[in-house]
N, CA, C and O atoms as a DFTB+ gen file, in Angstrom:
220 C
 N C O
     1  1       0.857      -1.171       0.000
     2  2       0.000       0.000       0.000
     3  2       0.905       1.237       0.000
     4  3       1.859       1.327       0.772
     5  1       0.588       2.166      -0.866
     6  2       1.428       3.358      -0.974
     7  2       1.206       4.295       0.216
     8  3       0.225       4.181       0.950
     9  1       2.139       5.213       0.376
    10  2       2.014       6.150       1.488
    11  2       0.832       7.093       1.282
    12  3       0.230       7.549       2.254
    13  1       0.495       7.388       0.033
    14  2      -0.670       8.237      -0.237
    15  2      -1.951       7.532       0.193
    16  3      -2.827       8.150       0.798
    17  1      -2.064       6.256      -0.112
    18  2      -3.244       5.498       0.295
    19  2      -3.347       5.422       1.811
    20  3      -4.440       5.529       2.367
    21  1      -2.222       5.238       2.477
    22  2      -2.246       5.200       3.943
    23  2      -2.644       6.546       4.528
    24  3      -3.376       6.597       5.517
    25  1      -2.173       7.637       3.932
    26  2      -2.540       8.973       4.414
    27  2      -4.035       9.219       4.225
    28  3      -4.691       9.774       5.106
    29  1      -4.569       8.812       3.086
    30  2      -6.006       8.979       2.828
    31  2      -6.812       8.135       3.805
    32  3      -7.839       8.587       4.312
    33  1      -6.362       6.927       4.072
    34  2      -7.053       6.056       5.025
    35  2      -7.033       6.661       6.432
    36  3      -8.041       6.631       7.138
    37  1      -5.901       7.202       6.827
    38  2      -5.797       7.842       8.133
    39  2      -6.732       9.039       8.237
    40  3      -7.409       9.213       9.250
    41  1      -6.774       9.861       7.198
    42  2      -7.680      11.012       7.203
    43  2      -9.132      10.576       7.245
    44  3      -9.947      11.195       7.929
    45  1      -9.461       9.519       6.524
    46  2     -10.834       9.004       6.534
    47  2     -11.223       8.533       7.928
    48  3     -12.336       8.796       8.384
    49  1     -10.324       7.845       8.600
    50  2     -10.597       7.379       9.964
    51  2     -10.771       8.570      10.904
    52  3     -11.688       8.586      11.725
    53  1      -9.891       9.565      10.786
    54  2      -9.992      10.734      11.661
    55  2     -11.289      11.504      11.438
    56  3     -11.928      11.929      12.400
    57  1     -11.680      11.687      10.195
    58  2     -12.924      12.407       9.901
    59  2     -14.116      11.622      10.420
    60  3     -15.055      12.210      10.955
    61  1     -14.094      10.308      10.270
    62  2     -15.188       9.478      10.776
    63  2     -15.293       9.590      12.299
    64  3     -16.391       9.693      12.845
    65  1     -14.146       9.570      12.978
    66  2     -14.169       9.724      14.430
    67  2     -14.677      11.101      14.845
    68  3     -15.416      11.224      15.821
    69  1     -14.281      12.141      14.104
    70  2     -14.778      13.483      14.409
    71  2     -16.290      13.570      14.207
    72  3     -16.991      14.169      15.022
    73  1     -16.790      12.977      13.130
    74  2     -18.232      12.990      12.896
    75  2     -18.968      12.225      13.993
    76  3     -19.996      12.684      14.490
    77  1     -18.446      11.071      14.365
    78  2     -19.089      10.282      15.417
    79  2     -19.069      11.047      16.743
    80  3     -20.057      11.047      17.478
    81  1     -17.951      11.693      17.043
    82  2     -17.871      12.488      18.264
    83  2     -18.831      13.656      18.251
    84  3     -19.457      13.965      19.265
    85  1     -18.952      14.310      17.097
    86  2     -19.882      15.434      16.963
    87  2     -21.325      15.004      17.129
    88  3     -22.116      15.681      17.786
    89  1     -21.660      13.875      16.531
    90  2     -23.034      13.367      16.667
    91  2     -23.299      12.965      18.115
    92  3     -24.384      13.211      18.642
    93  1     -22.307      12.348      18.757
    94  2     -22.466      11.981      20.161
    95  2     -22.635      13.195      21.054
    96  3     -23.438      13.181      21.987
    97  1     -21.883      14.242      20.770
    98  2     -21.990      15.477      21.556
    99  2     -23.372      16.099      21.399
   100  3     -23.996      16.502      22.381
   101  1     -23.843      16.173      20.156
   102  2     -25.145      16.786      19.899
   103  2     -26.265      15.930      20.486
   104  3     -27.283      16.460      20.932
   105  1     -26.082      14.624      20.486
   106  2     -27.119      13.732      21.016
   107  2     -27.309      13.904      22.522
   108  3     -28.384      13.604      23.041
   109  1     -26.287      14.380      23.229
   110  2     -26.397      14.555      24.672
   111  2     -26.891      15.939      25.061
   112  3     -26.913      16.289      26.241
   113  1     -27.283      16.719      24.075
   114  2     -27.895      18.023      24.357
   115  2     -29.353      17.798      24.759
   116  3     -29.762      16.649      24.929
   117  1     -30.154      18.864      24.917
   118  2     -31.557      18.673      25.315
   119  2     -32.309      17.711      24.393
   120  3     -32.053      17.688      23.189
   121  1     -33.225      16.925      24.938
   122  2     -33.919      15.879      24.175
   123  2     -34.640      16.356      22.918
   124  3     -34.862      15.558      22.007
   125  1     -35.008      17.618      22.844
   126  2     -35.727      18.097      21.661
   127  2     -34.864      17.986      20.408
   128  3     -35.392      17.901      19.299
   129  1     -33.542      17.987      20.573
   130  2     -32.653      17.927      19.416
   131  2     -32.165      16.520      19.095
   132  3     -31.579      16.303      18.035
   133  1     -32.391      15.572      19.976
   134  2     -31.756      14.262      19.834
   135  2     -32.201      13.532      18.572
   136  3     -31.360      13.161      17.753
   137  1     -33.488      13.321      18.400
   138  2     -33.950      12.477      17.301
   139  2     -33.639      13.054      15.921
   140  3     -33.058      12.340      15.103
   141  1     -33.989      14.301      15.615
   142  2     -33.742      14.781      14.247
   143  2     -32.264      14.877      13.905
   144  3     -31.863      14.508      12.801
   145  1     -31.448      15.364      14.829
   146  2     -30.029      15.555      14.509
   147  2     -29.310      14.212      14.455
   148  3     -28.451      14.008      13.597
   149  1     -29.645      13.302      15.351
   150  2     -29.014      11.987      15.321
   151  2     -29.392      11.253      14.044
   152  3     -28.539      10.632      13.412
   153  1     -30.650      11.318      13.662
   154  2     -31.094      10.657      12.437
   155  2     -30.426      11.281      11.217
   156  3     -30.015      10.567      10.303
   157  1     -30.316      12.607      11.198
   158  2     -29.679      13.275      10.068
   159  2     -28.194      12.933      10.016
   160  3     -27.651      12.692       8.938
   161  1     -27.539      12.910      11.162
   162  2     -26.121      12.559      11.203
   163  2     -25.874      11.141      10.738
   164  3     -24.935      10.882       9.986
   165  1     -26.709      10.227      11.179
   166  2     -26.569       8.841      10.745
   167  2     -26.846       8.706       9.252
   168  3     -26.203       7.906       8.573
   169  1     -27.797       9.483       8.734
   170  2     -28.090       9.438       7.299
   171  2     -26.897       9.919       6.491
   172  3     -26.586       9.353       5.443
   173  1     -26.229      10.956       6.969
   174  2     -25.042      11.462       6.273
   175  2     -23.930      10.418       6.284
   176  3     -23.283      10.194       5.262
   177  1     -23.706       9.787       7.417
   178  2     -22.660       8.770       7.505
   179  2     -22.978       7.583       6.603
   180  3     -22.095       7.082       5.908
   181  1     -24.219       7.132       6.606
   182  2     -24.616       6.008       5.758
   183  2     -24.468       6.376       4.284
   184  3     -24.034       5.551       3.480
   185  1     -24.825       7.608       3.926
   186  2     -24.679       8.036       2.540
   187  2     -23.208       8.061       2.118
   188  3     -22.867       7.634       1.015
   189  1     -22.347       8.559       2.995
   190  2     -20.912       8.587       2.685
   191  2     -20.351       7.178       2.545
   192  3     -19.579       6.898       1.628
   193  1     -20.737       6.305       3.444
   194  2     -20.265       4.926       3.353
   195  2     -20.806       4.238       2.100
   196  3     -20.109       3.436       1.478
   197  1     -22.041       4.552       1.734
   198  2     -22.604       3.990       0.508
   199  2     -21.858       4.453      -0.727
   200  3     -21.614       3.671      -1.646
   201  1     -21.495       5.736      -0.747
   202  2     -20.716       6.241      -1.876
   203  2     -19.346       5.579      -1.946
   204  3     -18.866       5.254      -3.032
   205  1     -18.719       5.379      -0.801
   206  2     -17.420       4.714      -0.793
   207  2     -17.532       3.255      -1.227
   208  3     -16.667       2.747      -1.940
   209  1     -18.583       2.595      -0.804
   210  2     -18.760       1.176      -1.151
   211  2     -19.105       1.016      -2.627
   212  3     -18.785      -0.012      -3.224
   213  1     -19.748       2.008      -3.222
   214  2     -20.136       1.904      -4.621
   215  2     -18.944       2.049      -5.562
   216  3     -19.011       1.646      -6.723
   217  1     -17.873       2.615      -5.068
   218  2     -16.683       2.798      -5.914
   219  2     -16.030       1.514      -6.071
   220  3     -15.004       1.421      -6.744
């Protein structure tokens, strides 16, 4: 595996962790925000993973 591929993989992992952390942070805010933002965040992650899997 080339160093460019490893760098891209590392960045992908870091961005995924940041997104998961952000969704977790927002989910622990007042309950009125939990369902819509968590569902929207999960939809974005699933869409990104779907695009990656389709390649």
